[in-house]
C-alpha positions as a LaTeX table, in Angstrom:
\begin{tabular}{lrrr}
\hline
Residue & $x$ (\AA) & $y$ (\AA) & $z$ (\AA) \\
\hline
Unk1 & 0.00 & 0.00 & 0.00 \\
Unk2 & 1.10 & 3.54 & $-0.69$ \\
Unk3 & 0.22 & 6.35 & 1.71 \\
Unk4 & 0.72 & 10.10 & 1.41 \\
Unk5 & 0.56 & 12.43 & 4.42 \\
Unk6 & 0.04 & 16.17 & 3.86 \\
Unk7 & 1.17 & 18.64 & 6.53 \\
Unk8 & 2.40 & 21.93 & 5.11 \\
Unk9 & 1.92 & 24.03 & 8.26 \\
Unk10 & 4.45 & 24.92 & 10.97 \\
Unk11 & 7.23 & 22.93 & 12.64 \\
Unk12 & 5.11 & 22.05 & 15.66 \\
Unk13 & 2.31 & 20.78 & 13.42 \\
Unk14 & 4.71 & 18.43 & 11.63 \\
Unk15 & 6.09 & 17.09 & 14.92 \\
Unk16 & 2.57 & 16.41 & 16.19 \\
Unk17 & 1.74 & 14.52 & 12.97 \\
Unk18 & 4.61 & 12.06 & 13.47 \\
Unk19 & 2.79 & 9.70 & 15.90 \\
Unk20 & 0.20 & 9.10 & 13.20 \\
Unk21 & 3.00 & 8.19 & 10.77 \\
Unk22 & 4.60 & 5.90 & 13.35 \\
Unk23 & 1.36 & 4.00 & 14.04 \\
Unk24 & 0.57 & 3.73 & 10.32 \\
Unk25 & 4.01 & 2.35 & 9.45 \\
Unk26 & 3.95 & $-0.15$ & 12.30 \\
Unk27 & 0.53 & $-1.40$ & 11.20 \\
Unk28 & 1.55 & $-1.66$ & 7.54 \\
Unk29 & 5.27 & $-2.35$ & 7.82 \\
Unk30 & 5.73 & $-3.12$ & 4.12 \\
Unk31 & 3.89 & $-0.02$ & 2.96 \\
Unk32 & 5.26 & 3.18 & 1.46 \\
Unk33 & 4.61 & 6.31 & 3.53 \\
Unk34 & 5.53 & 9.63 & 1.90 \\
Unk35 & 5.17 & 13.06 & 3.54 \\
Unk36 & 4.57 & 16.48 & 1.99 \\
Unk37 & 5.85 & 19.49 & 3.95 \\
Unk38 & 7.40 & 22.93 & 3.38 \\
Unk39 & 11.18 & 23.63 & 3.21 \\
Unk40 & 11.31 & 25.11 & 6.71 \\
Unk41 & 9.95 & 21.97 & 8.35 \\
Unk42 & 11.60 & 19.30 & 6.19 \\
Unk43 & 14.81 & 19.00 & 8.31 \\
Unk44 & 12.81 & 17.72 & 11.30 \\
Unk45 & 12.08 & 14.60 & 9.20 \\
Unk46 & 15.74 & 13.80 & 8.45 \\
Unk47 & 16.78 & 10.21 & 9.19 \\
Unk48 & 13.17 & 9.22 & 9.94 \\
Unk49 & 12.83 & 5.48 & 9.23 \\
Unk50 & 9.02 & 5.65 & 9.16 \\
Unk51 & 9.00 & 7.92 & 6.10 \\
Unk52 & 10.03 & 6.68 & 2.68 \\
Unk53 & 10.24 & 10.07 & 0.96 \\
Unk54 & 9.83 & 13.67 & 2.02 \\
Unk55 & 8.26 & 15.75 & $-0.74$ \\
Unk56 & 9.15 & 19.39 & $-0.18$ \\
Unk57 & 6.57 & 21.88 & $-1.42$ \\
Unk58 & 7.71 & 25.50 & $-1.28$ \\
Unk59 & 4.20 & 26.96 & $-1.33$ \\
Unk60 & 5.37 & 30.47 & $-0.38$ \\
Unk61 & 8.47 & 30.49 & $-2.59$ \\
Unk62 & 9.22 & 29.51 & $-6.16$ \\
Unk63 & 6.41 & 26.95 & $-6.22$ \\
Unk64 & 3.58 & 29.27 & $-5.19$ \\
Unk65 & 2.35 & 29.88 & $-8.74$ \\
Unk66 & $-0.50$ & 27.95 & $-10.34$ \\
Unk67 & 1.82 & 26.25 & $-12.84$ \\
Unk68 & 4.09 & 24.87 & $-10.13$ \\
Unk69 & 1.09 & 23.70 & $-8.14$ \\
Unk70 & $-0.36$ & 21.84 & $-11.13$ \\
Unk71 & 3.05 & 20.24 & $-11.68$ \\
Unk72 & 3.05 & 19.04 & $-8.07$ \\
Unk73 & $-0.46$ & 17.58 & $-8.37$ \\
Unk74 & 0.53 & 15.71 & $-11.54$ \\
Unk75 & 3.55 & 14.31 & $-9.73$ \\
Unk76 & 1.36 & 13.12 & $-6.86$ \\
Unk77 & $-1.21$ & 11.57 & $-9.20$ \\
Unk78 & 1.49 & 9.74 & $-11.15$ \\
Unk79 & 2.74 & 8.05 & $-7.97$ \\
Unk80 & $-0.53$ & 6.19 & $-7.55$ \\
Unk81 & $-1.17$ & 6.54 & $-3.84$ \\
Unk82 & $-3.83$ & 4.27 & $-2.36$ \\
Unk83 & $-4.60$ & 6.61 & 0.54 \\
Unk84 & $-3.99$ & 10.32 & 1.14 \\
Unk85 & $-4.34$ & 11.63 & 4.70 \\
Unk86 & $-4.38$ & 15.37 & 5.34 \\
Unk87 & $-4.12$ & 16.70 & 8.91 \\
Unk88 & $-3.63$ & 20.09 & 7.23 \\
Unk89 & $-7.08$ & 21.61 & 6.79 \\
Unk90 & $-6.62$ & 24.25 & 4.11 \\
Unk91 & $-7.34$ & 24.65 & 0.41 \\
Unk92 & $-4.08$ & 23.50 & $-1.21$ \\
Unk93 & $-4.15$ & 20.26 & 0.77 \\
Unk94 & $-7.76$ & 19.62 & $-0.22$ \\
Unk95 & $-6.90$ & 20.13 & $-3.89$ \\
Unk96 & $-3.84$ & 17.86 & $-3.69$ \\
Unk97 & $-5.97$ & 15.16 & $-2.07$ \\
Unk98 & $-8.85$ & 15.62 & $-4.48$ \\
Unk99 & $-6.73$ & 15.36 & $-7.61$ \\
Unk100 & $-4.39$ & 12.66 & $-6.27$ \\
Unk101 & $-6.40$ & 9.83 & $-7.76$ \\
Unk102 & $-6.21$ & 7.97 & $-4.46$ \\
Unk103 & $-8.95$ & 5.44 & $-3.69$ \\
Unk104 & $-9.23$ & 6.83 & $-0.19$ \\
Unk105 & $-8.75$ & 10.42 & 1.01 \\
Unk106 & $-9.08$ & 11.29 & 4.70 \\
Unk107 & $-9.28$ & 14.65 & 6.47 \\
Unk108 & $-11.06$ & 16.50 & 9.27 \\
Unk109 & $-14.67$ & 17.50 & 8.85 \\
Unk110 & $-13.79$ & 21.21 & 9.18 \\
Unk111 & $-11.23$ & 21.16 & 6.36 \\
Unk112 & $-11.72$ & 23.61 & 3.51 \\
Unk113 & $-14.14$ & 22.04 & 1.00 \\
Unk114 & $-14.27$ & 18.91 & 3.15 \\
Unk115 & $-16.91$ & 17.48 & 0.84 \\
Unk116 & $-14.13$ & 16.65 & $-1.63$ \\
Unk117 & $-12.70$ & 14.08 & 0.79 \\
Unk118 & $-14.04$ & 10.52 & 0.71 \\
Unk119 & $-13.70$ & 10.11 & 4.48 \\
Unk120 & $-14.17$ & 12.83 & 7.07 \\
Unk121 & $-13.27$ & 12.57 & 10.77 \\
Unk122 & $-14.57$ & 14.85 & 13.50 \\
Unk123 & $-12.12$ & 17.55 & 14.55 \\
Unk124 & $-12.43$ & 16.78 & 18.25 \\
Unk125 & $-11.49$ & 18.83 & 21.30 \\
Unk126 & $-8.45$ & 16.88 & 22.45 \\
Unk127 & $-4.67$ & 16.96 & 22.17 \\
Unk128 & $-3.44$ & 17.44 & 18.60 \\
Unk129 & $-1.61$ & 14.08 & 18.64 \\
Unk130 & $-4.83$ & 12.24 & 19.54 \\
Unk131 & $-6.73$ & 14.31 & 17.00 \\
Unk132 & $-4.30$ & 13.38 & 14.23 \\
Unk133 & $-4.37$ & 9.71 & 15.26 \\
Unk134 & $-8.15$ & 9.77 & 14.84 \\
Unk135 & $-7.58$ & 10.21 & 11.08 \\
Unk136 & $-6.54$ & 6.54 & 11.01 \\
Unk137 & $-10.04$ & 5.37 & 12.03 \\
Unk138 & $-11.25$ & 4.92 & 8.42 \\
Unk139 & $-8.33$ & 2.47 & 8.03 \\
Unk140 & $-9.58$ & 0.44 & 10.99 \\
Unk141 & $-6.87$ & 1.72 & 13.34 \\
Unk142 & $-8.15$ & 2.84 & 16.75 \\
Unk143 & $-5.49$ & 4.65 & 18.80 \\
Unk144 & $-6.71$ & 7.00 & 21.52 \\
Unk145 & $-3.62$ & 7.54 & 23.70 \\
Unk146 & $-1.00$ & 10.25 & 23.25 \\
Unk147 & 2.01 & 8.68 & 21.53 \\
Unk148 & 5.33 & 10.46 & 21.75 \\
Unk149 & 6.77 & 11.68 & 18.42 \\
Unk150 & 10.11 & 10.15 & 17.52 \\
Unk151 & 12.97 & 12.30 & 16.20 \\
Unk152 & 16.27 & 11.06 & 14.82 \\
Unk153 & 19.28 & 13.39 & 15.21 \\
Unk154 & 22.23 & 12.15 & 13.18 \\
Unk155 & 25.85 & 11.67 & 14.22 \\
Unk156 & 26.72 & 15.21 & 13.07 \\
Unk157 & 23.90 & 16.66 & 15.18 \\
Unk158 & 25.09 & 14.80 & 18.26 \\
Unk159 & 28.69 & 15.90 & 17.63 \\
Unk160 & 27.59 & 19.56 & 17.28 \\
Unk161 & 25.82 & 19.43 & 20.64 \\
Unk162 & 28.81 & 17.68 & 22.22 \\
Unk163 & 30.93 & 20.68 & 21.21 \\
Unk164 & 28.45 & 23.17 & 22.67 \\
Unk165 & 28.31 & 21.37 & 26.00 \\
Unk166 & 32.08 & 21.06 & 26.09 \\
Unk167 & 32.53 & 24.73 & 25.18 \\
Unk168 & 30.23 & 25.83 & 27.99 \\
Unk169 & 32.14 & 23.60 & 30.41 \\
Unk170 & 28.98 & 21.76 & 31.37 \\
Unk171 & 30.04 & 18.66 & 33.28 \\
Unk172 & 28.23 & 15.36 & 33.07 \\
Unk173 & 26.98 & 15.73 & 36.64 \\
Unk174 & 25.85 & 19.35 & 36.30 \\
Unk175 & 22.53 & 20.65 & 34.98 \\
Unk176 & 21.66 & 23.27 & 32.41 \\
Unk177 & 18.33 & 24.41 & 30.99 \\
Unk178 & 17.28 & 25.51 & 27.53 \\
Unk179 & 15.03 & 28.50 & 26.91 \\
Unk180 & 13.13 & 29.47 & 23.75 \\
Unk181 & 11.93 & 33.09 & 24.10 \\
Unk182 & 10.79 & 33.49 & 20.49 \\
Unk183 & 7.67 & 32.82 & 18.44 \\
Unk184 & 6.44 & 33.76 & 14.99 \\
Unk185 & 3.58 & 35.60 & 16.71 \\
Unk186 & 4.07 & 38.59 & 19.01 \\
Unk187 & 1.18 & 37.74 & 21.33 \\
Unk188 & 2.65 & 34.30 & 21.98 \\
Unk189 & 5.93 & 35.81 & 23.25 \\
Unk190 & 6.54 & 36.30 & 26.95 \\
Unk191 & 7.92 & 39.89 & 26.93 \\
Unk192 & 11.70 & 40.10 & 26.67 \\
Unk193 & 12.03 & 42.28 & 29.77 \\
Unk194 & 10.10 & 39.69 & 31.76 \\
Unk195 & 12.57 & 37.06 & 30.56 \\
Unk196 & 15.36 & 39.35 & 31.77 \\
Unk197 & 13.71 & 39.62 & 35.19 \\
Unk198 & 13.13 & 35.85 & 35.30 \\
Unk199 & 16.77 & 35.07 & 34.60 \\
Unk200 & 17.94 & 37.75 & 37.05 \\
Unk201 & 15.97 & 35.99 & 39.79 \\
Unk202 & 17.84 & 32.79 & 38.88 \\
Unk203 & 21.24 & 34.47 & 39.00 \\
Unk204 & 22.39 & 32.93 & 42.28 \\
Unk205 & 21.38 & 29.39 & 41.24 \\
Unk206 & 24.43 & 28.94 & 39.02 \\
Unk207 & 22.31 & 27.09 & 36.44 \\
Unk208 & 23.51 & 27.68 & 32.88 \\
Unk209 & 20.78 & 28.86 & 30.50 \\
Unk210 & 21.14 & 28.16 & 26.76 \\
Unk211 & 18.87 & 30.26 & 24.54 \\
Unk212 & 17.65 & 28.61 & 21.34 \\
Unk213 & 15.46 & 29.61 & 18.43 \\
Unk214 & 15.56 & 30.62 & 14.78 \\
Unk215 & 17.84 & 33.18 & 13.15 \\
Unk216 & 14.97 & 35.63 & 13.57 \\
Unk217 & 15.17 & 35.14 & 17.34 \\
Unk218 & 18.87 & 36.02 & 17.58 \\
Unk219 & 18.42 & 39.74 & 18.34 \\
Unk220 & 15.71 & 38.99 & 20.90 \\
Unk221 & 18.05 & 36.58 & 22.68 \\
Unk222 & 20.96 & 39.04 & 22.44 \\
Unk223 & 18.79 & 41.64 & 24.18 \\
Unk224 & 18.08 & 39.21 & 27.01 \\
Unk225 & 21.77 & 38.37 & 27.43 \\
Unk226 & 22.86 & 42.03 & 27.28 \\
Unk227 & 20.29 & 43.29 & 29.77 \\
Unk228 & 20.45 & 40.54 & 32.36 \\
Unk229 & 22.71 & 40.52 & 35.41 \\
Unk230 & 22.92 & 36.74 & 35.06 \\
Unk231 & 26.25 & 35.78 & 33.48 \\
Unk232 & 25.20 & 32.18 & 32.85 \\
Unk233 & 23.10 & 32.90 & 29.74 \\
Unk234 & 24.35 & 31.84 & 26.30 \\
Unk235 & 22.76 & 32.73 & 22.96 \\
Unk236 & 22.60 & 29.90 & 20.42 \\
Unk237 & 19.53 & 31.17 & 18.55 \\
Unk238 & 20.00 & 30.69 & 14.81 \\
Unk239 & 23.12 & 28.55 & 15.33 \\
Unk240 & 21.44 & 25.15 & 15.49 \\
Unk241 & 19.23 & 23.28 & 13.06 \\
Unk242 & 16.04 & 21.58 & 14.21 \\
Unk243 & 17.48 & 18.18 & 15.11 \\
Unk244 & 20.47 & 19.79 & 16.84 \\
Unk245 & 18.04 & 21.87 & 18.88 \\
Unk246 & 16.13 & 18.69 & 19.73 \\
Unk247 & 19.34 & 16.98 & 20.87 \\
Unk248 & 20.35 & 19.98 & 23.01 \\
Unk249 & 16.88 & 20.09 & 24.58 \\
Unk250 & 17.07 & 16.33 & 25.23 \\
Unk251 & 20.23 & 16.79 & 27.29 \\
Unk252 & 18.93 & 19.76 & 29.24 \\
Unk253 & 17.20 & 19.44 & 32.61 \\
Unk254 & 14.25 & 21.52 & 31.45 \\
Unk255 & 12.95 & 23.74 & 28.66 \\
Unk256 & 11.15 & 27.01 & 29.26 \\
Unk257 & 9.23 & 28.13 & 26.20 \\
Unk258 & 6.24 & 29.95 & 24.80 \\
Unk259 & 3.45 & 28.09 & 23.01 \\
Unk260 & 5.72 & 27.30 & 20.06 \\
Unk261 & 7.63 & 24.50 & 18.30 \\
Unk262 & 10.35 & 23.96 & 20.97 \\
Unk263 & 7.59 & 22.83 & 23.35 \\
Unk264 & 6.89 & 19.90 & 21.02 \\
Unk265 & 10.60 & 19.18 & 20.54 \\
Unk266 & 10.91 & 18.86 & 24.32 \\
Unk267 & 7.92 & 16.52 & 24.63 \\
Unk268 & 9.36 & 14.41 & 21.81 \\
Unk269 & 12.70 & 14.11 & 23.61 \\
Unk270 & 11.20 & 13.52 & 27.06 \\
Unk271 & 12.52 & 16.76 & 28.58 \\
Unk272 & 10.43 & 18.56 & 31.21 \\
Unk273 & 8.60 & 21.64 & 29.95 \\
Unk274 & 7.56 & 24.91 & 31.52 \\
Unk275 & 5.34 & 26.62 & 28.96 \\
Unk276 & 3.96 & 30.16 & 28.95 \\
Unk277 & 0.61 & 30.65 & 27.20 \\
Unk278 & $-0.65$ & 34.13 & 26.36 \\
Unk279 & $-2.99$ & 34.73 & 23.42 \\
Unk280 & $-3.69$ & 31.01 & 22.98 \\
Unk281 & $-4.86$ & 28.45 & 25.50 \\
Unk282 & $-4.62$ & 24.72 & 26.11 \\
Unk283 & $-8.09$ & 24.00 & 24.71 \\
Unk284 & $-6.66$ & 24.20 & 21.19 \\
Unk285 & $-4.82$ & 20.94 & 21.91 \\
Unk286 & $-1.18$ & 22.02 & 21.68 \\
Unk287 & $-0.31$ & 21.81 & 25.37 \\
Unk288 & 2.66 & 19.91 & 26.90 \\
Unk289 & 1.62 & 16.46 & 28.13 \\
Unk290 & 4.56 & 15.25 & 30.23 \\
Unk291 & 3.83 & 14.28 & 33.85 \\
Unk292 & 6.23 & 16.93 & 35.18 \\
Unk293 & 5.26 & 19.66 & 32.69 \\
Unk294 & 3.67 & 22.92 & 33.83 \\
Unk295 & 1.81 & 25.70 & 32.02 \\
Unk296 & 1.72 & 29.32 & 33.21 \\
Unk297 & $-1.29$ & 31.30 & 31.99 \\
Unk298 & $-3.90$ & 33.78 & 33.19 \\
Unk299 & $-7.06$ & 31.73 & 33.02 \\
Unk300 & $-9.72$ & 34.28 & 34.00 \\
Unk301 & $-9.36$ & 36.73 & 31.10 \\
Unk302 & $-12.44$ & 37.07 & 28.91 \\
Unk303 & $-10.31$ & 38.01 & 25.90 \\
Unk304 & $-8.43$ & 34.69 & 25.85 \\
Unk305 & $-7.95$ & 33.07 & 23.45 \\
Unk306 & $-7.86$ & 35.82 & 20.88 \\
Unk307 & $-6.63$ & 33.60 & 18.04 \\
Unk308 & $-5.58$ & 30.01 & 17.43 \\
Unk309 & $-2.15$ & 31.23 & 16.30 \\
Unk310 & $-1.90$ & 34.47 & 18.24 \\
Unk311 & $-1.26$ & 37.72 & 16.42 \\
Unk312 & 1.23 & 40.54 & 15.94 \\
Unk313 & $-0.60$ & 42.88 & 18.33 \\
Unk314 & $-2.84$ & 42.60 & 21.37 \\
Unk315 & $-6.46$ & 43.23 & 20.27 \\
Unk316 & $-7.32$ & 44.96 & 23.57 \\
Unk317 & $-4.03$ & 46.88 & 23.83 \\
Unk318 & $-3.46$ & 45.61 & 27.39 \\
Unk319 & $-1.47$ & 42.37 & 26.83 \\
Unk320 & $-2.69$ & 41.26 & 30.26 \\
Unk321 & $-2.41$ & 37.62 & 29.29 \\
Unk322 & 1.38 & 37.92 & 29.46 \\
Unk323 & 2.00 & 40.93 & 31.69 \\
Unk324 & 0.07 & 39.43 & 34.61 \\
Unk325 & 2.21 & 36.29 & 34.73 \\
Unk326 & 4.61 & 36.38 & 37.67 \\
Unk327 & 8.31 & 35.83 & 36.87 \\
Unk328 & 9.04 & 34.82 & 40.46 \\
Unk329 & 6.53 & 31.96 & 40.26 \\
Unk330 & 8.15 & 30.72 & 37.03 \\
Unk331 & 11.63 & 30.94 & 38.57 \\
Unk332 & 10.48 & 28.94 & 41.59 \\
Unk333 & 9.01 & 26.26 & 39.31 \\
Unk334 & 12.24 & 26.03 & 37.31 \\
Unk335 & 14.40 & 25.70 & 40.42 \\
Unk336 & 12.04 & 23.12 & 41.92 \\
Unk337 & 12.17 & 20.98 & 38.77 \\
Unk338 & 15.95 & 21.23 & 38.42 \\
\hline
\end{tabular}
């Protein structure tokens, strides 16, 4: 059997799709499972033994034109997939599925033009991993538990992290934490000055703090380093690829992060998570699920959530969802878990 999975959204969305791929491949071990994603997320799938081929679709780059899209659909149709499964709920994915020629196409019932899919599954109010696993029901696969995504850093990734740990003089019996202050969305970011205050409170602990993120997060992290009195903060934002970041998080005692992709990297590697939720909330299904994980949020605000992704400005102009969160409480939680 030949399966195609479509997930052309963000890094976190791809990570949370992996348990579905893992279950599918274990059920049909001799099958072909291919995966469509965008260039930014493709590296998270490197070395993944559950995926036969990663098809990279640059929908916002050179391939965003109609001609390139038609070329992609012809390529998909030519491959003769038996089943196409689309956790991604938007128009391009519906069109790819619809014109794939597959005998079976599966998606959520709230997907754009969901009537074009042959099988529709309810978009339930649960964790995203469980929600994605529910797309296997039309194949006779019932899996209701949260299954941890599996990531596969290569030898070069492990070596790169070895060098970082050695360079920071982190001994095998000492602890360090990772912190991801960034997000694509402003209202998902715990304010940088609150991160400064948080790390200042931790100054006397002696715990080394390694900042991670994309190249776009570098200046944000530099600000935090430059304005903090804590000399144990190190900026590696933009210096690591996705699997290197995952390996560094795996070796850390804890990750502190916003509601963003590093949260899902940490859950995949089994590292404890302290997550800060502002514009979004846990009801969307993207919360950390580890036993020792903790979420900080202001639950009694009528304006939350303001968007499933957050936004680039606070709709009320108050940003209470972040400003009311107490840095001292977060610091205490970090120190207690370390």
